[in-house]
GULUMSE-555932 format. One line per field, with one value per residue: residue in three letters; x, y, z of N, C-alpha, C, O in turn; residue number from 1. Coordinates in pm, 1 decimal, decimal comma, always signed. Example, Ala and Ser with C-alpha at 12.3 -4.5 7.8 and 13.67 -1.06 7.14 Angstrom:
residues 2
resn: [ALA|SER]
nX: [+1319,0|+1285,0]
nY: [-569,0|-225,0]
nZ: [+780,0|+708,0]
caX: [+1230,0|+1367,0]
caY: [-450,0|-106,0]
caZ: [+780,0|+714,0]
cX: [+1320,0|+1290,0]
cY: [-330,0|+3,0]
cZ: [+780,0|+787,0]
oX: [+1423,6|+1340,9]
oY: [-331,9|+113,8]
oZ: [+846,5|+803,9]
resi: [1|2]
END
This chain:
residues 108
resn: [UNK|UNK|UNK|UNK|UNK|UNK|UNK|UNK|UNK|UNK|UNK|UNK|UNK|UNK|UNK|UNK|UNK|UNK|UNK|UNK|UNK|UNK|UNK|UNK|UNK|UNK|UNK|UNK|UNK|UNK|UNK|UNK|UNK|UNK|UNK|UNK|UNK|UNK|UNK|UNK|UNK|UNK|UNK|UNK|UNK|UNK|UNK|UNK|UNK|UNK|UNK|UNK|UNK|UNK|UNK|UNK|UNK|UNK|UNK|UNK|UNK|UNK|UNK|UNK|UNK|UNK|UNK|UNK|UNK|UNK|UNK|UNK|UNK|UNK|UNK|UNK|UNK|UNK|UNK|UNK|UNK|UNK|UNK|UNK|UNK|UNK|UNK|UNK|UNK|UNK|UNK|UNK|UNK|UNK|UNK|UNK|UNK|UNK|UNK|UNK|UNK|UNK|UNK|UNK|UNK|UNK|UNK|UNK]
nX: [+1684,6|+1553,4|+1318,7|+1434,1|+1409,9|+1429,1|+1347,6|+1084,2|+982,8|+1012,3|+828,1|+586,4|+575,0|+570,9|+316,8|+151,7|-44,3|-274,0|-414,6|-478,9|-254,2|-184,3|+51,0|+214,2|+457,7|+581,8|+725,5|+989,6|+934,8|+708,4|+367,8|+137,9|-147,7|-461,4|-738,6|-782,9|-739,7|-513,8|-275,9|-23,1|+315,7|+621,2|+913,0|+1180,2|+1413,9|+1385,1|+1220,0|+906,5|+578,4|+271,8|-60,8|-263,8|-577,7|-872,1|-940,8|-713,8|-515,4|-506,4|-408,4|-152,4|-33,7|-49,5|+113,0|+352,5|+456,9|+678,6|+598,1|+553,7|+701,1|+778,5|+989,9|+882,1|+970,8|+964,5|+1022,3|+828,0|+711,4|+548,1|+315,6|+239,1|-22,7|+92,7|+258,0|+557,2|+613,8|+639,0|+949,5|+921,3|+708,0|+817,9|+962,7|+774,4|+533,6|+263,8|+198,6|+239,7|+40,7|-189,1|-178,8|-201,3|-457,6|-613,3|-565,8|-679,2|-950,6|-1034,5|-984,7|-1129,6]
nY: [+2961,8|+2846,3|+2649,5|+2474,5|+2520,4|+2274,1|+2097,6|+2181,4|+2116,5|+1838,9|+1771,3|+1861,8|+1694,4|+1441,9|+1440,4|+1476,5|+1309,7|+1360,5|+1555,6|+1891,9|+2103,4|+2360,0|+2592,9|+2760,4|+2969,1|+2985,3|+3107,8|+3012,1|+2758,5|+2547,0|+2536,1|+2292,2|+2257,2|+2107,0|+2143,7|+2380,3|+2309,4|+2276,5|+2023,5|+1927,0|+1998,1|+2126,9|+2130,9|+2353,1|+2202,8|+2019,6|+1807,8|+1630,6|+1675,8|+1548,2|+1652,4|+1563,9|+1430,5|+1310,5|+967,0|+926,0|+1064,6|+910,3|+675,5|+759,0|+811,3|+556,1|+406,8|+516,8|+749,5|+1024,8|+1319,7|+1663,1|+1903,4|+2192,4|+2403,0|+2639,7|+2979,6|+3009,9|+2757,7|+2559,1|+2275,4|+2251,9|+2071,3|+2013,8|+1961,1|+1778,5|+1509,0|+1334,4|+1225,7|+885,3|+725,4|+532,3|+627,4|+849,6|+746,7|+637,5|+746,1|+660,7|+554,6|+785,7|+957,0|+807,9|+815,6|+1092,8|+1137,0|+992,5|+1148,9|+1391,9|+1327,1|+1363,4|+1623,1|+1794,0]
nZ: [+228,6|-73,9|-270,9|-558,4|-916,1|-1040,5|-836,2|-807,9|-1061,5|-1048,4|-841,1|-953,1|-1176,7|-1052,3|-930,3|-1145,9|-1251,7|-1109,3|-1231,4|-1348,8|-1183,0|-946,6|-814,0|-541,6|-421,9|-96,9|+195,5|+140,1|+53,6|-132,7|-211,3|-315,0|-514,2|-595,0|-785,8|-645,0|-380,0|-121,9|-103,6|-67,3|+35,8|-72,9|+75,8|+177,2|+190,2|-3,9|+55,0|+37,9|+151,9|+252,6|+301,3|+573,4|+677,4|+844,6|+775,6|+623,3|+757,2|+990,2|+878,0|+792,8|+1038,9|+1161,6|+993,4|+1046,5|+925,5|+911,3|+1087,7|+1014,1|+1209,6|+1403,8|+1603,9|+1828,4|+1908,6|+2186,5|+2269,6|+2258,3|+2086,5|+1768,0|+1592,8|+1259,0|+1010,3|+821,3|+661,9|+590,1|+263,3|+177,7|+87,0|-113,0|-262,9|-379,0|-581,2|-741,0|-934,8|-964,9|-712,6|-556,2|-659,7|-597,9|-315,1|-277,4|-388,1|-204,9|+20,9|-61,1|-67,5|+193,5|+238,6|+81,1]
caX: [+1698,7|+1425,4|+1316,5|+1490,0|+1320,3|+1433,0|+1262,8|+945,8|+948,5|+998,2|+702,0|+475,3|+573,9|+532,0|+173,1|+81,0|-158,6|-392,3|-482,9|-415,2|-204,1|-133,8|+150,2|+238,2|+575,8|+556,3|+826,5|+1100,8|+886,4|+608,5|+240,5|+79,0|-293,1|-539,9|-873,2|-786,2|-720,4|-374,1|-263,1|+116,5|+417,7|+760,4|+987,6|+1303,1|+1521,7|+1350,8|+1129,4|+764,9|+489,9|+131,8|-152,0|-347,2|-702,0|-961,2|-883,2|-578,9|-426,8|-491,6|-319,8|-17,0|+15,9|-32,2|+225,4|+475,1|+512,3|+724,6|+511,2|+626,3|+688,2|+883,6|+1005,8|+851,8|+1076,4|+958,6|+1061,3|+718,3|+700,3|+418,5|+299,4|+156,7|-98,8|+162,6|+343,3|+655,6|+580,4|+733,8|+1049,6|+870,4|+620,7|+902,1|+1011,0|+660,3|+425,7|+131,9|+179,5|+227,8|-91,1|-289,5|-175,2|-255,8|-602,2|-670,1|-562,4|-775,1|-1085,7|-1066,4|-953,7|-1223,8]
caY: [+2871,3|+2821,3|+2531,5|+2498,9|+2494,0|+2129,6|+2035,7|+2215,0|+2035,4|+1701,1|+1759,3|+1875,3|+1573,0|+1331,1|+1445,4|+1518,2|+1222,3|+1412,2|+1652,2|+2024,4|+2147,3|+2496,3|+2601,6|+2893,1|+2973,5|+3044,2|+3091,7|+2930,8|+2630,5|+2551,6|+2469,6|+2230,1|+2257,3|+2038,5|+2201,5|+2485,2|+2254,7|+2244,7|+1883,1|+1891,4|+2101,9|+2098,0|+2208,2|+2412,9|+2103,5|+1928,5|+1702,1|+1645,0|+1649,5|+1535,0|+1696,9|+1454,7|+1453,3|+1194,8|+832,4|+930,7|+1104,2|+792,0|+582,5|+813,6|+791,0|+413,0|+357,2|+577,2|+856,9|+1136,5|+1437,8|+1790,3|+1982,9|+2291,7|+2451,8|+2781,9|+3056,1|+2982,7|+2620,7|+2463,6|+2219,0|+2263,8|+1970,4|+2059,7|+1847,8|+1727,4|+1393,5|+1316,8|+1123,4|+772,7|+718,5|+449,9|+711,5|+943,5|+673,2|+577,6|+844,6|+600,0|+549,8|+923,9|+1007,1|+736,7|+871,5|+1229,0|+1125,9|+952,4|+1267,0|+1491,7|+1285,1|+1412,8|+1765,9|+1871,8]
caZ: [+115,7|-140,2|-357,0|-691,2|-1029,2|-1064,0|-734,7|-842,8|-1178,9|-1000,9|-766,5|-1048,4|-1257,5|-965,6|-905,1|-1268,5|-1273,6|-1039,5|-1317,7|-1344,0|-1053,5|-932,6|-708,2|-486,2|-336,5|+34,5|+300,7|+93,9|+3,4|-238,3|-184,9|-433,3|-508,8|-696,1|-780,7|-544,0|-245,4|-93,5|-62,8|-41,2|+46,6|-107,5|+174,3|+124,4|+181,2|-112,7|+99,4|+3,3|+264,9|+212,9|+405,8|+620,8|+751,0|+848,6|+771,5|+566,2|+866,5|+1074,7|+806,1|+798,1|+1174,6|+1189,6|+913,9|+1097,8|+843,7|+993,5|+1085,1|+1011,9|+1331,3|+1420,3|+1740,1|+1847,6|+1975,0|+2329,8|+2296,5|+2246,8|+1951,1|+1701,0|+1487,2|+1148,3|+953,7|+703,2|+685,8|+482,1|+165,3|+185,0|-20,6|-223,3|-345,7|-453,6|-697,9|-810,1|-950,8|-942,0|-567,4|-508,1|-699,4|-518,3|-179,9|-284,0|-407,4|-76,2|+106,9|-111,5|-31,8|+327,4|+245,8|+1,0]
cX: [+1561,0|+1435,1|+1368,8|+1385,1|+1316,1|+1344,5|+1114,9|+899,2|+927,7|+863,7|+582,2|+462,6|+524,2|+380,4|+90,8|-41,9|-285,1|-477,0|-412,6|-378,3|-170,9|-37,1|+161,0|+360,2|+539,8|+670,4|+940,4|+1061,5|+783,5|+484,8|+188,6|-71,5|-350,3|-682,5|-886,6|-763,9|-572,9|-365,8|-120,1|+202,7|+550,1|+841,8|+1120,2|+1420,4|+1494,5|+1256,5|+984,9|+678,4|+346,2|+43,4|-244,3|-469,4|-780,5|-887,4|-742,4|-478,2|-402,0|-397,1|-175,2|+45,2|+43,4|+84,2|+357,6|+538,3|+562,4|+632,3|+597,2|+596,1|+802,1|+882,0|+975,2|+966,0|+1080,0|+991,7|+952,4|+710,2|+556,8|+414,6|+202,1|+86,0|-38,8|+254,8|+432,8|+615,0|+683,3|+828,5|+998,0|+781,9|+700,3|+954,8|+898,1|+544,6|+286,0|+101,0|+158,9|+90,0|-201,0|-295,2|-235,0|-407,0|-672,4|-671,0|-668,4|-919,1|-1128,8|-1039,9|-1057,5|-1356,5]
cY: [+2846,7|+2697,2|+2569,1|+2470,3|+2344,2|+2055,5|+2060,8|+2129,6|+1889,3|+1681,4|+1768,1|+1749,7|+1453,0|+1324,5|+1480,1|+1432,4|+1265,1|+1499,9|+1786,1|+2064,9|+2295,3|+2495,9|+2746,6|+2884,6|+3045,9|+3010,3|+2997,9|+2795,3|+2651,3|+2476,2|+2415,2|+2217,0|+2173,9|+2088,8|+2302,4|+2439,2|+2221,1|+2100,9|+1845,3|+2015,9|+2046,0|+2189,3|+2254,2|+2315,7|+1998,7|+1816,5|+1735,2|+1597,1|+1651,3|+1576,0|+1581,9|+1502,0|+1322,8|+1062,3|+831,7|+971,8|+986,2|+691,1|+629,6|+788,7|+643,0|+352,5|+423,2|+682,9|+967,7|+1258,1|+1563,0|+1866,8|+2084,3|+2340,2|+2601,1|+2849,0|+3029,2|+2840,6|+2517,0|+2409,9|+2231,0|+2160,9|+2023,8|+1938,8|+1793,6|+1614,8|+1373,2|+1200,0|+1010,6|+771,5|+638,0|+531,7|+814,0|+879,9|+617,1|+677,6|+786,5|+593,7|+690,4|+980,9|+938,9|+792,9|+1012,3|+1226,7|+1086,6|+1069,7|+1367,5|+1456,0|+1346,1|+1561,9|+1851,4|+1890,1]
cZ: [+55,3|-228,1|-495,2|-798,6|-1060,5|-963,5|-763,1|-960,0|-1138,3|-931,8|-860,6|-1134,2|-1176,7|-947,4|-1029,2|-1297,8|-1200,8|-1130,6|-1305,2|-1200,3|-1058,9|-815,0|-661,1|-395,5|-207,3|+129,3|+259,9|+39,3|-105,5|-194,8|-316,7|-412,5|-622,6|-680,3|-667,2|-401,5|-226,5|-42,6|-29,4|-30,6|-1,4|-18,3|+114,8|+118,3|+72,5|-72,4|+62,7|+119,1|+217,0|+330,1|+444,0|+695,9|+750,8|+850,9|+713,3|+672,6|+959,3|+1009,0|+814,9|+935,1|+1201,6|+1112,1|+952,5|+1009,1|+936,7|+975,7|+1090,8|+1140,0|+1333,5|+1564,5|+1743,9|+1921,4|+2125,0|+2367,4|+2282,2|+2103,5|+1897,7|+1588,5|+1383,2|+1085,7|+823,8|+744,8|+563,9|+392,9|+173,7|+64,3|-139,8|-317,1|-425,8|-581,4|-783,7|-820,8|-928,6|-792,3|-511,7|-538,9|-618,4|-376,4|-178,0|-303,7|-277,1|+22,2|+67,7|-78,1|+101,6|+341,8|+174,3|+72,3]
oX: [+1463,3|+1543,9|+1349,6|+1284,5|+1212,4|+1274,2|+1031,2|+788,2|+836,3|+792,8|+487,5|+351,6|+445,3|+322,1|-28,0|-134,9|-392,6|-597,0|-299,7|-461,4|-134,0|-43,3|+122,6|+365,0|+476,9|+707,6|+982,1|+1145,5|+772,8|+495,1|+194,4|-117,2|-295,0|-740,8|-990,3|-768,4|-514,6|-438,3|-97,4|+168,2|+585,1|+839,8|+1166,3|+1517,8|+1569,5|+1216,2|+945,9|+702,7|+303,7|+69,6|-296,4|-465,1|-757,7|-785,7|-660,7|-367,2|-288,9|-315,4|-85,3|+161,6|+147,3|+147,4|+462,5|+659,3|+493,5|+594,2|+698,1|+480,3|+907,3|+784,6|+1035,8|+1046,7|+1187,8|+989,4|+980,2|+702,9|+459,3|+499,5|+94,7|+129,7|-111,1|+321,4|+390,3|+585,9|+803,3|+791,1|+1027,3|+780,9|+653,9|+987,5|+923,4|+466,5|+198,2|-10,7|+70,3|+29,1|-295,7|-403,8|-310,5|-477,9|-777,6|-766,6|-738,8|-1002,1|-1246,5|-1069,6|-1071,4|-1447,3]
oY: [+2828,4|+2646,8|+2681,3|+2404,0|+2292,5|+1961,5|+1972,5|+2076,3|+1823,4|+1585,0|+1690,4|+1703,8|+1372,5|+1216,1|+1510,0|+1479,6|+1211,5|+1516,0|+1793,3|+2060,6|+2348,3|+2409,1|+2840,5|+2802,9|+3151,7|+2893,6|+2913,3|+2723,9|+2759,5|+2363,5|+2483,6|+2171,8|+2170,4|+2077,3|+2308,7|+2521,1|+2146,4|+2061,4|+1740,9|+2123,1|+1931,4|+2311,2|+2200,2|+2342,6|+1902,2|+1737,2|+1851,8|+1491,0|+1744,7|+1538,8|+1511,3|+1601,1|+1235,6|+1046,7|+747,1|+918,7|+964,2|+628,8|+549,8|+750,0|+608,3|+257,8|+389,5|+704,8|+1001,1|+1293,6|+1569,0|+1891,4|+2063,9|+2320,4|+2679,5|+2783,8|+3026,0|+2805,8|+2397,6|+2488,2|+2221,6|+2162,5|+2073,3|+1825,4|+1766,2|+1622,0|+1392,1|+1090,4|+1037,7|+811,6|+671,4|+507,7|+860,1|+949,3|+555,9|+692,3|+856,6|+624,2|+711,9|+1045,9|+1004,5|+815,4|+1046,6|+1306,5|+1140,9|+1087,0|+1421,7|+1545,4|+1377,0|+1620,5|+1969,8|+1953,5]
oZ: [+128,0|-255,9|-542,1|-773,1|-1102,0|-1000,5|-744,6|-957,9|-1187,9|-960,8|-848,6|-1161,1|-1226,1|-948,9|-1017,7|-1363,1|-1227,6|-1108,6|-1256,6|-1109,6|-1163,6|-727,9|-730,8|-303,6|-207,8|+141,2|+339,0|-15,6|-163,1|-146,4|-418,9|-307,6|-732,5|-572,4|-601,1|-309,7|-305,1|+48,7|+31,7|-80,3|+26,9|-35,0|+14,2|+48,0|+57,7|-157,5|+57,1|+176,6|+149,1|+444,5|+357,6|+768,8|+666,9|+918,5|+749,3|+676,8|+1002,6|+1076,8|+841,5|+945,8|+1257,8|+1158,9|+897,6|+1015,4|+1033,1|+864,2|+1161,1|+1173,8|+1272,9|+1637,2|+1670,8|+1987,6|+2184,4|+2485,5|+2292,8|+2008,8|+1972,3|+1499,3|+1417,4|+1105,6|+728,0|+848,0|+450,0|+440,7|+176,5|-45,9|-254,6|-437,8|-530,0|-677,8|-887,5|-726,8|-878,3|-750,6|-429,0|-453,9|-575,0|-323,0|-87,1|-242,4|-243,5|+97,8|+152,8|-61,8|+120,6|+445,9|+204,8|+18,5]
resi: [1|2|3|4|5|6|7|8|9|10|11|12|13|14|15|16|17|18|19|20|21|22|23|24|25|26|27|28|29|30|31|32|33|34|35|36|37|38|39|40|41|42|43|44|45|46|47|48|49|50|51|52|53|54|55|56|57|58|59|60|61|62|63|64|65|66|67|68|69|70|71|72|73|74|75|76|77|78|79|80|81|82|83|84|85|86|87|88|89|90|91|92|93|94|95|96|97|98|99|100|101|102|103|104|105|106|107|108]
END
């Protein structure tokens, strides 16, 4: 399953306040970039995940954001450096952009 054009348009619109964005489809999902730095993923189920590092990662963990993890073939879980964007940010582009800017500070 891949992301739909409507989901891509939603994600681009949600983060449009960051400035020019680029995207790249990968493994059924979509990577979102700002100034060449990947900061978010749009997963094939339509969920948005923000990349965390530094103090932003600590904030995501302390606020209980769900972390993206998958199960390896051998049964060992692997946690990725992405946390699910809170529902409140999905309804508020200003909040989504603020969170993305905070993430980008530690990714650049």
